[in-house]
N, C-alpha and C positions, 0 to 999 in steps of 0.2 A: 252426263254432263262432261264437256271437254275442259280439261285443265291446261292453261298456258304454262308449261313448265318453266319457260324462260322468265316470264314475268313473276311467277310465284317464287322461283328460286332467287331471282335478283332481289326481290323485296325482302326475303328472309335473310339473305346475306347482308343487305344494306342495314337491316334492323340489327343484325349482330354487330356491325361496325359501330353503330350509334351507341349501343349498350356498352361495348368494349371501351369506347371513348370516355365513358363516365368514370372509368378508373376504379371499378369495383374489385378490390383485392380478393374478396371471397369468390367472386365469379371467376377470376383468373386462376385461383387455386383449384377450383372445381374442374376447370378445363385442363389444367396440368395433370391432375389425378386421372381424369377421364382418358387422356391420351396414353398415360402409363398403363391403365387397366385394359384399354382396347388393344394396345400393342401385345399384351400378354394373353388376353382371352378372345380377342376379336370383337367386332362390333356386336354381333348377335349374342356373344357370351357375356357381354357387359350389361348387366341390368341396372336400371335406375336405382333400385333398392341397394344393390352392392355399391354403387357409386356414392350414394348418400352415406352409407356406413363408413366407407373409406374416407370421406370428407368430413366426417363427424357431424353430419346433419341429419335431420329427420327427412323423410321422403317429401313431405309437404313443403319444406323449405327448399329442397332441390327443385321441385316443380315450379316454385316461385321464380327461380332463375331461368329454368329451361322447361317449358310446358310439355316437351316430348323429346324422345331420343333423337329424332331428326333435327330438332332445333339445337340440341346439344352437339351433334356431329357437325352441323354446319358452322357452329360457333367455334369448334375445335379447328376447323379448316381456316377460319378467319384469324384466329389467335396465332396459328402457326405460320401465317403469311402465305398459306397455300392458295394463291390466286393466279397460277399460270394461265388459267382459262380467261383471265382478264388482261388482254395484251395491252402494252403501252400505246398511247395515242400521242402523236406529235402534231401540233397544229402549225399551219403555215404562218409566217410572220405577217405583220400588218400590211406590209407593202407588196405581199404576194410575189417576192423575188424567187427566182429559181437558180439552182446551181448548174454547173456545166452538164450534168446528166439529166436535166429536165425535171429535177425534183425541187420542191419548195425548200428554201433554206430552213434548217432546223428539223426537217422531217426525218423520222427514223427510217432507215433503209429496211428492206425485207430481211436482209442478213441480221441487222440489229434486233429486229422484232423477234425473229425465230430464235436467235441465240439467247436473248433475254428470257424468253419463255422456257427454253430448255434448262438454262441455268437455275431458274426459280424452281423448276421441278426437281432437279438434282439436289437442291438444298434441303428439300423435305422428302427425299426419296423413300425413307423408311415408312413414312406415313402413307405415301402414295402406293407403295407395295401392299400395305395393309388394306387400303381401300380397294385396290384392284383384286386382291385375293378374296375379299368379302363379296365383292360384286360378282366375281366368277362363281362363287358358291351360292349365288342367287339370294344373298342377304338383302332383304327388301329396302332397308333404310340406306345402305351403301349404294344400291343401284339407283334409288331415287335421287340421292344427292349427286351421284356421278352424272346422272342425266341432266340435272340442273346446271352443273359446272360445264359440261361439254356443250350444252345448248348455248350457254352464255358465251363460251369461247368461239363457237361457230358464228354467232351473231356479231360479236365484236370484230372477228377477223373479216367477215363480209363487209362490215362498215369500213374497215381499214382499206380493203382492196378497192372499194368504190371511191373512197376519198383520195387515196394516194397512188393507186395503180389502175386508173380508169381504162387503160389499154387492156389489162387482163380481164376486166369486167366486160368490155366490149367484145373481146375475142372469145372468151369461154364462159363468162358469167361469174359473178362474185361468189355465188354459193358453191359451185364445183371447185373453184380454186381454193376456197376456204376449207372444204372437205379434204382436198388433197393435202394441204399443209397441215391440217389437224392430224390426219392419219400419219404423216411423216413424223410429226413431233412425238406422238404416242409410240410409233414404231421404234424410233431411236431410243426412247426411254426403256421400252421392253427389251431391246437388244442389249442395252447396258445392264439392265437388271439380270438378264440371262447370262451375262459374261461373254457375249458374242463380240462386243466391240473391244478393240485394243486401245485403251486410253492410257498411254504411257505416262507414268508419273501421276496417274489419277488426276490429270489436268482436265477436268470436265468442262471448264469454261472454254478452253482451247478446242476441245472436241466439239462443243456446241457451235462455236463460231465456224469451224471447218464444215460441219454438216449444213449449217445455215447458208454458208457461202456457196456450197454446191447447189443448193435449192435455188438460190437467186440466179446463179449462172444458167441453170437449166431453163428457168422461166424467162430469162433474158432481161435486158435493161428496159426501162420505160421508154415508150415512143417519144 
């Protein structure tokens, strides 16, 4: 049976948002404890039984909140605001006006889009490092959740390109452009994590804008 990872992941994450909105203090406390344990022991080394014990719950109560470790991990991502894979969408105004560069008024530029994505990743970089390390060690839950997130990011970026940069879609196709930009974003984060980048004063926001500006210049302005 073929599983649509994007649909499955999106529905799981959306479900997590709804539950989070209900304001369950117990649920949020579990997520905070889970994040702490995962940072110390890794995803694979954090069992549901250990988490239940640390939260002062029995295992049955924990499974009431989170039916599986995957549901737990995805909820941790939502709780931490780790949604760089969901890029911002800006809609044209009702009059369909364009600015001097051929963009709809109010539309996020590619520079803004990439910079916002990078900044959001840097804000939760410790958790992303954990996720990347677990995935590289072939931890199945981390790999599955990572696939969901990257698939969602790819799809959303393709939609953005088709809507706001149809010139790139016609020239190269939205999918290849989205893959190139996704690889750039991940590559920049890995370079930062490895200490390769020189981010004077640790101004990661400025670094993100600089790299995003370079990408937009390479791709060129909209036709």
